[in-house]
C-alpha positions in Angstrom: 107.3 17.1 -153.8 110.5 18.1 -155.7 108.8 17.3 -159.1 105.8 19.3 -158.1 107.9 22.3 -157.2 109.7 22.2 -160.5 106.4 22.1 -162.4 105.3 25.1 -160.3 108.4 27.1 -161.1 108.2 26.2 -164.8 104.6 27.5 -164.8 105.9 30.8 -163.4 108.6 31.2 -166.0 106.9 34.1 -167.6 106.2 36.0 -164.4 108.5 39.0 -163.8 109.6 40.8 -160.7 111.6 44.0 -161.3 112.7 42.7 -164.7 113.8 39.3 -163.3 111.9 36.2 -164.2 110.2 34.9 -161.0 111.1 31.3 -161.6 114.8 32.3 -161.8 114.5 34.6 -158.8 113.1 31.7 -156.7 115.1 28.8 -157.9 118.4 30.3 -159.1 117.9 28.9 -162.7 119.9 30.6 -165.4 121.5 33.0 -162.9 123.6 30.3 -161.3 124.8 29.0 -164.6 125.4 32.5 -166.1 127.0 33.8 -163.0 124.6 36.8 -162.8 123.4 35.9 -159.3 124.8 34.7 -156.0 124.8 30.9 -155.8 125.2 29.0 -152.5 124.9 25.4 -151.2 123.6 26.4 -147.8 122.7 30.0 -147.1 122.8 31.1 -143.5 122.9 34.2 -141.3 125.1 34.9 -138.3 124.0 37.7 -135.8 126.5 39.0 -133.4 124.3 39.7 -130.3 127.1 41.6 -128.6 127.0 44.3 -131.2 123.2 44.3 -131.5 122.3 44.8 -127.8 124.4 48.0 -127.7 121.8 49.4 -130.1 118.5 48.3 -128.5 116.6 51.1 -130.3 118.1 50.4 -133.7 115.6 49.3 -136.4 117.8 49.8 -139.5 117.5 46.1 -140.5 113.8 46.0 -140.0 113.1 49.3 -141.8 115.2 48.3 -144.8 113.6 44.8 -145.0 110.0 46.0 -144.6 110.4 48.9 -147.0 112.0 46.8 -149.6 109.4 44.0 -149.4 106.3 46.2 -149.1 105.5 44.9 -145.6 102.5 46.9 -144.3 102.6 48.8 -141.0 99.5 47.6 -139.2 99.0 48.2 -135.5 98.0 45.5 -133.1 99.5 42.1 -132.2 96.8 40.2 -134.2 97.0 42.2 -137.4 100.7 43.2 -137.5 102.9 41.8 -140.3 106.6 41.4 -139.6 109.5 39.8 -141.5 112.2 40.8 -139.1 111.8 42.3 -135.6 113.4 42.6 -132.2 112.8 40.4 -129.3 114.2 40.4 -125.7 116.9 37.7 -125.3 114.8 35.9 -122.7 111.9 35.6 -125.1 114.0 34.5 -128.1 116.0 32.0 -126.0 113.9 30.9 -123.1 115.7 27.6 -122.8 119.2 29.1 -123.0 119.2 31.5 -120.0 120.2 30.7 -116.4 121.0 32.4 -113.1 124.5 33.3 -114.3 123.6 34.6 -117.7 124.9 38.2 -118.1 122.2 40.7 -117.2 123.1 42.9 -120.1 122.3 39.9 -122.4 119.0 39.2 -120.6 117.9 42.8 -120.9 119.0 43.1 -124.6 116.9 43.2 -127.7 118.0 41.2 -130.8 116.7 40.7 -134.3 114.7 37.6 -135.1 113.3 36.3 -138.4 112.5 33.2 -140.3 115.2 30.7 -139.5 115.2 28.9 -142.9 115.4 25.7 -141.0 117.2 22.7 -142.4 114.2 20.6 -141.4 111.3 23.1 -141.7 108.1 22.1 -139.9 106.2 24.6 -142.0 107.0 22.8 -145.2 105.8 19.4 -143.9 102.4 20.7 -143.0 101.5 22.9 -145.9 98.7 21.1 -147.9 99.3 23.0 -151.2 103.1 23.2 -151.1 102.8 27.0 -151.0 105.8 26.9 -148.7 108.8 25.0 -149.9 112.5 24.7 -149.4 115.0 25.4 -152.2 118.1 23.2 -152.7 120.3 26.0 -151.2 118.3 25.9 -148.0 116.1 29.0 -148.4 112.5 28.4 -147.3 110.1 30.3 -149.6 106.4 31.2 -149.9 104.3 31.2 -153.0 101.5 33.6 -152.1 99.4 32.5 -155.0 99.2 29.0 -153.8 98.5 29.9 -150.1 95.0 29.1 -149.2 95.2 30.8 -145.8 94.8 27.6 -143.7 97.7 28.9 -141.4 98.9 25.3 -140.7 102.4 26.7 -141.3 102.0 29.3 -138.6 100.9 26.7 -136.1 103.8 24.5 -137.0 106.5 27.2 -136.9 107.9 27.3 -133.4 109.5 30.7 -133.8 106.5 32.9 -134.7 108.2 33.9 -137.9 105.1 34.0 -140.1 102.3 36.6 -140.3 98.8 36.4 -141.7 97.1 39.1 -143.7 93.8 39.5 -141.9 93.3 42.7 -143.9 94.3 43.9 -147.4 97.8 45.0 -146.7 98.2 47.6 -149.5 96.4 50.5 -147.8 98.9 50.2 -145.0 102.0 50.6 -147.2 103.2 54.2 -147.3 105.3 53.9 -150.5 104.8 50.7 -152.5 107.9 49.6 -154.3 107.1 48.1 -157.7 110.3 46.0 -157.6 108.6 43.6 -155.2 105.0 42.3 -155.4 102.4 43.2 -152.8 100.3 40.5 -151.1 96.6 40.2 -150.6 94.2 39.5 -147.7 94.1 35.9 -146.6 97.7 34.8 -147.2 100.7 34.1 -145.0 104.1 35.8 -145.5 107.5 35.9 -144.0 111.2 36.6 -144.6 112.6 35.1 -147.8 116.4 35.8 -147.2 116.1 38.3 -150.0 116.0 35.5 -152.7 115.1 38.1 -155.3 118.2 40.1 -154.5 120.5 37.0 -154.5 119.3 36.3 -158.0 120.6 39.8 -159.0 124.0 39.3 -157.2 123.0 41.3 -154.1 122.9 40.4 -150.5 120.0 40.7 -148.1 118.6 44.2 -147.4 118.9 43.8 -143.6 122.6 43.0 -143.8 123.2 45.9 -146.1 121.4 48.3 -143.8 123.4 47.0 -140.8 126.7 47.6 -142.7 125.6 51.1 -143.6 125.3 52.2 -140.0 128.8 50.6 -139.3 127.3 48.0 -136.9 128.1 44.8 -138.7 126.0 42.6 -136.4 124.3 40.8 -139.3 126.4 38.6 -141.6 125.1 36.5 -144.5 126.9 33.8 -146.5 127.2 30.2 -147.7 127.9 27.6 -145.0 128.6 25.2 -147.8 131.8 27.2 -148.4 134.3 26.6 -145.6 136.1 29.8 -146.4 132.9 32.0 -146.3 132.5 34.7 -143.8 129.7 32.9 -141.9 131.7 29.7 -141.7 134.7 31.5 -140.3 132.6 33.3 -137.7 131.0 30.1 -136.5 134.4 28.5 -136.1 135.9 31.4 -134.1 133.0 32.2 -131.8 130.4 30.5 -129.6 127.0 30.6 -131.4 123.6 29.4 -130.4 120.4 28.7 -132.3 116.8 29.1 -131.2 115.1 26.1 -129.7 117.7 23.6 -130.8 115.9 20.7 -129.0 113.1 20.8 -131.6 115.3 19.3 -134.3 114.5 22.0 -137.0 118.2 23.0 -137.3 117.8 26.8 -137.8 120.2 28.4 -140.2 120.3 31.7 -138.3 123.0 31.6 -135.6 123.6 34.0 -132.7 127.0 34.8 -131.4 126.8 35.5 -127.7 
């Protein structure tokens, strides 16, 4: 599978997104060696639920992500496309609530997204390798190789993938040329802002959270013991969604 992925990335070497070769944006490539991008061994996100549930109506992270990645706004549960959204705690963590769980936590809304699992079920079932995992842990989608079988959606236990039942472009208010739009019949999801990491920038959702002085979302490299995410996980109790499934999500929630 690794050799196939490398061949695929080589084939995309001439494709450009916002002035950045797509192969480098996806795989790191020259940016890691040249120091132009952010390189990591194991990218992860930590979400401080205590800060987030005090802002139940906040959609700063969602708005920034969806605008930056040309995510269409389509009404209806079946047709909606979402990369990051808010879920009630009891829905996100049905197996980690009990009679003594703080009511404020149970009533709270928190952001959920693709967990970029260490053992992603979606990658195992994809027949075309349209979804694959990078060496730094980020799970990506190649929309051009997606055949719309939706096996990955069935395999993902977190509901983190959306299917374009319609052409999404008419439902995008302001299309950003820096990021490609998708087409009808393909699956899409959060990509941990891989295209921004290649340019030396952090995820849009984290940036938006910082701008409103919330700081609930933190992104970093767990491979670096001195990183912000590693320090947070050492200091605080954090949980992951559906840990019993063995997928090992790389999105952690401080409760």
